[in-house]
C-alpha positions in Angstrom: 108.4 117.4 87.6 108.3 116.8 91.4 108.1 120.3 92.3 105.3 120.9 89.7 103.2 118.1 91.2 103.7 118.8 95.0 102.8 121.9 96.7 104.4 123.1 100.0 101.6 123.9 102.2 101.6 124.4 106.0 100.3 121.6 108.2 99.5 122.6 111.7 102.4 122.2 114.2 101.7 121.4 117.9 104.4 123.8 119.0 102.8 126.9 117.5 100.5 128.1 120.3 103.5 128.6 122.6 105.9 130.2 120.0 106.2 133.8 119.2 105.1 134.9 115.6 108.6 135.0 114.4 109.4 131.5 115.8 106.1 130.1 114.6 106.8 131.3 111.0 110.2 129.5 111.3 108.6 126.4 112.5 106.0 126.5 109.7 108.6 126.8 107.1 110.4 123.7 108.6 107.2 121.9 108.7 106.5 122.7 104.8 110.0 121.7 104.1 109.7 118.4 105.9 106.4 117.5 104.2 107.8 118.4 100.9 110.9 116.3 101.4 108.8 113.3 102.6 106.2 113.4 99.8 108.7 113.9 96.9 110.8 111.0 97.9 108.4 108.6 96.3 109.0 109.9 92.8 112.6 108.9 93.0 114.1 105.5 93.0 112.7 103.8 96.1 112.5 99.9 96.7 108.7 100.3 96.4 108.4 98.4 93.0 111.0 95.8 93.9 109.2 94.9 97.1 106.0 94.6 95.1 107.6 92.1 92.8 109.2 90.2 95.6 105.9 89.9 97.6 103.6 88.8 94.7 106.1 86.7 92.7 108.1 85.1 95.4 105.6 84.8 98.2 102.6 84.5 96.0 98.9 84.3 97.2 98.8 84.7 100.8 95.4 83.2 102.2 95.4 83.5 105.9 96.3 80.0 107.5 98.5 79.1 104.7 102.3 78.5 104.7 102.6 81.3 102.2 100.8 83.7 104.4 103.3 82.9 107.4 106.1 83.5 104.9 104.6 86.9 104.2 104.7 87.8 107.8 108.5 87.2 108.0 108.9 89.0 104.7 107.1 92.2 106.1 109.1 92.0 109.4 112.3 91.9 107.4 111.5 94.6 105.0 110.7 97.0 108.1 113.8 96.0 109.9 116.1 96.4 106.9 114.8 99.9 106.9 115.6 100.5 110.5 111.9 100.7 111.5 111.0 99.0 114.8 108.6 96.2 114.0 106.9 93.4 115.4 104.3 90.6 114.9 101.0 90.7 117.0 98.9 87.6 117.4 95.2 87.5 117.0 92.6 84.7 116.9 91.1 83.3 113.8 87.6 81.8 114.3 88.4 79.0 112.0 90.7 77.6 109.2 89.5 77.5 105.6 91.6 76.8 102.6 90.8 75.2 99.2 92.7 72.0 98.3 90.8 71.4 95.0 87.6 71.9 93.2 86.2 70.2 90.2 82.7 69.6 88.7 81.0 67.7 85.8 77.7 68.6 84.2 75.7 65.6 82.8 72.5 65.0 81.0 71.2 62.9 78.0 73.9 63.5 75.5 75.7 66.1 77.6 78.9 65.5 79.6 81.4 68.3 80.2 83.5 69.5 83.0 83.7 73.3 83.7 86.2 74.7 86.0 84.9 75.8 89.3 86.4 77.6 92.4 85.0 76.9 95.8 83.7 80.0 97.7 85.5 80.6 101.0 83.6 78.8 103.7 82.1 76.2 101.2 81.8 72.8 102.9 83.7 70.0 101.4 81.9 67.4 99.4 82.1 63.6 100.1 85.3 61.8 98.6 84.3 61.3 95.0 82.1 64.1 94.8 78.4 65.1 95.5 75.6 64.8 92.7 72.3 66.5 92.7 69.9 67.9 90.0 71.3 71.4 88.5 68.3 73.9 88.3 68.2 77.4 86.9 67.1 79.7 89.5 67.6 82.9 87.3 68.9 86.0 89.1 67.9 84.4 92.5 65.2 86.9 93.3 62.2 86.0 95.6 60.0 85.6 92.5 62.5 83.2 91.0 62.6 81.1 94.1 58.8 81.0 94.4 58.6 79.7 90.7 60.9 76.9 91.5 59.1 76.1 94.7 59.8 72.7 96.3 62.0 71.6 93.4 64.7 73.8 95.0 65.1 71.3 98.0 68.2 69.1 97.5 69.2 70.7 94.2 72.2 72.6 93.1 71.0 76.1 91.9 72.6 78.0 89.2 72.4 81.7 89.8 72.7 84.1 86.7 75.2 87.1 87.2 75.8 90.2 85.0 79.3 90.5 83.6 81.3 92.7 86.2 82.2 96.0 84.9 83.3 98.2 87.7 83.7 98.4 91.5 80.1 99.4 91.8 79.1 96.2 90.2 81.3 94.4 92.8 79.6 95.9 95.6 76.1 95.0 94.0 77.3 91.5 93.8 78.1 91.2 97.4 74.7 92.8 98.4 72.8 90.5 96.1 74.7 87.4 97.2 73.7 87.7 100.6 69.9 88.1 99.8 70.2 85.1 97.3 71.9 82.8 99.8 69.5 83.6 102.4 66.7 82.4 100.2 68.6 79.3 99.0 69.4 78.2 102.6 65.7 78.7 103.5 64.7 76.5 100.4 67.0 73.5 101.6 69.2 73.6 98.6 72.2 71.1 98.2 74.4 74.1 97.2 74.7 77.3 95.0 76.6 77.7 91.9 77.1 81.3 90.5 77.7 82.0 87.0 81.1 83.5 87.0 80.7 87.3 86.5 84.2 87.7 85.0 84.9 87.7 81.2 87.5 85.3 79.5 86.3 82.4 82.1 88.5 84.1 85.0 87.8 82.3 88.3 87.7 84.3 91.6 86.5 83.9 95.3 83.6 85.6 96.8 82.9 84.8 100.7 79.9 82.8 101.5 77.7 85.5 103.3 77.2 83.4 106.5 80.9 82.6 106.7 81.9 79.6 108.9 78.4 79.0 109.8 77.7 77.6 106.3 76.8 74.0 105.7 76.5 73.7 102.0 78.9 73.2 98.9 79.1 76.7 97.3 81.0 77.6 94.1 81.7 80.0 91.2 81.5 78.2 87.7 83.5 79.7 84.7 81.3 82.0 82.8 81.2 80.1 79.4 80.7 76.7 81.1 77.9 78.0 83.4 76.0 79.9 80.5 76.2 76.6 78.5 74.5 74.8 81.3 72.0 77.6 81.7 71.1 77.5 78.1 70.6 73.8 78.2 68.3 74.0 81.1 66.4 76.8 79.5 65.5 74.6 76.5 64.3 71.8 78.8 67.3 69.5 79.3 67.4 67.9 82.6 71.0 68.2 84.1 73.0 67.0 87.3 76.1 68.5 88.7 78.6 66.6 90.5 80.9 68.7 92.5 84.1 67.5 94.2 85.5 70.0 96.6 88.1 69.3 98.9 89.0 71.9 101.7 91.3 72.1 104.6 89.3 73.2 107.7 89.8 73.3 111.3 89.1 75.2 114.7 90.3 78.4 115.7 93.9 79.2 115.4 96.5 82.1 116.0 97.6 84.4 113.1 99.5 87.5 113.1 99.4 91.2 112.0 102.8 92.8 111.3 103.2 96.4 113.0 105.9 98.9 112.0 106.2 101.9 114.3 107.8 105.2 114.4 107.5 106.6 117.9 106.1 110.1 118.4 108.7 112.7 119.6 106.5 114.9 121.6 103.1 113.1 121.9 104.1 109.3 121.6 101.1 108.1 123.4 98.9 109.4 120.6 98.6 107.1 117.6 97.9 107.4 114.0 97.3 103.9 112.2 97.8 103.5 108.4 96.8 100.0 107.4 96.7 97.7 104.5 96.1 94.0 104.5 98.8 91.5 103.9 96.8 88.4 103.3 95.2 87.7 99.8 93.2 85.1 98.1 95.1 82.5 96.4 94.0 82.1 92.9 96.3 85.0 91.7 99.1 86.5 93.8 97.2 89.5 95.1 99.1 92.4 93.7 96.1 94.9 93.6 94.4 93.2 96.7 96.4 94.2 98.5 100.1 93.9 97.9 100.4 97.3 96.3 99.2 99.0 99.4 101.3 96.9 101.7 104.6 97.9 100.0 103.3 101.6 99.8 103.0 101.6 103.6 106.4 99.9 104.1 107.9 102.6 101.8 106.4 105.5 103.8 108.0 104.1 107.0 111.2 103.6 105.1 111.5 107.1 103.9 110.4 108.7 107.0 113.2 106.8 108.8 115.8 107.4 106.1 115.0 111.2 106.0 115.1 111.3 109.9 111.6 112.7 110.1 110.4 112.4 113.7 106.5 112.8 113.8 104.8 114.6 117.0 102.5 111.5 117.3 103.4 107.8 117.0 102.8 106.3 113.5 101.9 102.7 113.2 102.1 101.0 109.9 99.7 98.0 110.3 99.8 95.2 107.8 96.8 93.2 108.7 95.9 89.5 108.3 92.6 87.7 108.2 91.0 90.7 106.2 89.5 88.5 103.4 88.0 86.2 105.8 86.2 88.8 108.0 88.6 91.6 108.9 89.7 89.5 111.9 93.2 91.0 112.1 92.3 94.7 112.5 89.3 93.4 114.9 92.1 91.6 117.0 94.0 94.8 117.3 91.1 96.8 118.4 90.5 94.3 121.1 94.2 93.8 122.4 94.7 97.6 122.0 91.4 98.6 123.6 93.0 100.6 126.6 94.8 102.8 123.9 92.0 103.6 121.6 91.0 106.8 123.3 94.4 108.0 122.2 94.1 106.7 118.6 93.8 110.0 116.6 92.9 108.3 113.2 92.9 104.8 111.4 93.2 104.8 107.7 92.8 101.9 105.5 94.3 101.5 101.9 92.7 98.7 100.0 91.6 99.5 96.4 94.6 98.5 94.4 96.6 100.9 92.3 93.9 103.2 91.0 94.4 107.0 91.6 93.5 108.1 95.1 90.8 110.6 94.6 90.1 111.4 98.3 88.9 109.5 101.4 85.5 108.1 102.8 85.5 109.6 106.2 82.9 107.6 108.2 80.1 109.9 108.5 81.9 112.2 110.9 81.5 115.7 109.3 84.5 117.3 111.4 86.9 114.9 109.7 87.0 116.0 106.1 88.5 119.4 106.7 91.3 117.6 108.7 92.0 115.3 105.7 91.9 118.4 103.3 94.5 119.9 105.7 96.8 116.8 105.6 96.5 116.7 102.0 97.8 120.1 101.2 101.5 119.0 100.4 100.2 116.8 97.7 97.1 118.9 96.4 99.0 119.1 92.9 98.1 115.2 92.6 94.3 116.0 93.2 91.7 117.1 93.0 90.7 115.2 96.2 87.0 115.0 97.3 86.2 113.5 100.7 83.0 111.4 100.9 81.6 111.5 104.4 79.8 108.1 104.6 80.6 105.0 106.5 82.1 102.1 104.6 82.2 98.4 105.4 84.5 95.8 103.8 88.0 96.7 105.0 90.1 97.3 108.0 88.6 100.7 109.0 85.6 98.7 110.0 86.4 97.8 113.7 88.0 101.1 114.4 84.7 102.7 113.3 82.8 100.3 115.5 85.0 101.3 118.3 84.5 105.0 117.7 87.9 105.8 116.3 88.0 108.5 113.5 88.7 106.4 110.4 89.5 106.8 106.6 89.4 104.6 103.7 91.3 105.8 100.5 88.7 106.2 97.7 90.6 105.2 94.4 89.7 105.2 90.7 88.7 101.6 89.8 91.4 101.1 87.1 91.7 97.4 86.8 90.6 96.6 90.2 87.0 95.3 89.9 87.4 92.6 87.1 90.8 91.4 88.6 89.3 91.4 92.2 90.0 88.0 94.0 90.7 86.5 90.7 93.3 84.5 89.0 94.4 87.5 87.1 95.4 89.6 90.2 99.0 89.7 89.3 101.8 92.3 89.1 101.1 93.4 85.6 97.8 95.0 86.6 99.4 97.6 88.8 100.4 101.0 87.3 103.9 101.6 88.9 103.9 105.4 88.5 100.4 105.7 90.0 101.4 103.4 92.8 104.3 105.9 93.6 102.0 108.9 93.5 99.5 107.0 95.8 102.2 106.5 98.1 103.1 110.1 98.3 99.4 110.7 99.3 99.7 108.0 102.0 102.8 109.9 103.3 100.8 113.2 103.5 98.2 111.8 105.5 100.6 110.0 108.0 102.6 113.2 108.3 99.6 115.3 108.5 97.7 113.6 111.1 100.8 113.1 113.1 101.8 116.7 113.3 98.4 118.7 113.3 97.0 119.9 116.8 93.5 118.7 115.9 92.3 115.5 117.6 88.7 114.4 117.3 87.0 112.5 120.2 86.4 108.8 120.2 82.7 108.2 119.7 80.6 106.3 122.5 78.7 103.3 121.7 75.6 105.2 121.6 77.1 107.5 119.0 78.1 104.6 116.8 74.7 103.1 117.2 73.1 106.3 115.9 75.5 106.1 112.8 74.2 102.7 112.3 70.5 104.0 112.5 70.9 107.0 110.4 72.8 105.6 107.6 73.1 102.6 105.5 75.8 101.3 107.7 73.6 98.6 109.2 72.7 97.2 105.9 76.1 97.1 104.7 77.1 95.2 107.8 74.2 92.7 107.1 75.3 92.1 103.6 78.9 91.3 104.9 77.8 89.1 107.7 79.0 91.4 110.4 75.7 92.9 111.9 75.1 89.7 114.3 78.6 90.2 115.9 77.9 93.9 116.3 74.4 93.4 118.0 75.8 90.7 120.1 78.8 92.7 121.5 81.4 90.6 120.0 82.6 93.5 117.8 82.6 97.1 118.6 82.8 99.5 121.6 81.2 98.5 125.0 79.1 100.9 126.9 77.6 104.5 126.1 80.2 107.0 127.6 81.6 109.6 125.1 85.3 110.5 125.5 84.3 114.1 125.7 84.8 117.2 123.4 87.4 117.6 120.6 90.7 119.1 121.5 92.7 121.6 119.2 
């Protein structure tokens, strides 16, 4: 079974240039065998699935700033160290604390009184004790035309925004993009707050960040779909309604959080670094199995098996378990700031963050030289393909700040499987992850780690000017605006400073 899935194809060896043809052939054969041993290991009985159950069932939801999140840091350090992998926690600064304590709502009108469930959107403000009451108005889909129709009535009201039922990951990205525009219109109209009709079936609650983050000044919430559609129907037949929202949040100033970094030091080029990352934090309605516990345990297992098999990569491989991702990718941003002096030596930074669906290839960030290198790294697992690289920049996970700093970056492109409907939702639990597919994905992650650690090729770090060109010539700028990151880029808070290129590629 294993041999039929995993082909044994050559990855570039840094020693080949100085070797005789006979020695090079022997070295190539050794590289093929080592790659095969590593990638095959994950189809056996490793602790991968036991780790996932422990993380999600014992530690649970891990919102950054919560006690559970701190427990997850200790949990991850222990897993690396039990495997004999060097590991440390690295501090970074979160700009502010936000955690929901409780959220409830009541809808009232003549002959109407019911209490649909709600979830506070991250960065919603708290309401006064006892709740806040305001008229509830139907703003349709929240288009510019919808707001014009409401006119001055929107001021001081809670606006109910219609949403389509979420079917897939494309719909999820569309939700984010549309919400940023809706909220901009709502804030300009002086609303009391925004209420989204829940887009998930079966009244699942979930969390979407308010687009302006910590700058938000209003109560913002998602209402369970059936209860919200009931209110919408009442409003559309002329019933006057009020909404009382009672939201209690724990908030505070900037504070220190931690990434967990496991490291296997390079044997011949230890100053050159390959980063594989997955985010350790999750939102707290569910237990974060798909987003992103599955990929956390995958990277831990790659490190574990490399150590167990005695594999000594040429370059240093860092397995980064990020925190603060859900609230703005602050952990990976903190890493790029604290490791700024090393970034010229960062060969590649990969992010794994789309649940347990089959890895179909990688987003390669708008760098046409990168897809052929990914193809080369994936040779040992080509039987798990086909793989297609999509050479566009992607915002929304922990490749982002590496991209802004000019470091070649990858995001695993995965089939949606159960990811979209369970994203940030109460239903993001262990049973949503396909264990066999997770093992296969882990083999693919191992191939990426080994391939980029061994191959001779090294792309240059891009200058600030080159990244600016990427922003201008792709939809990267619009993605950044939708996710609330554009202003930090323009102000210099995030991304590479200056305009000097690191020079030509070396091979």
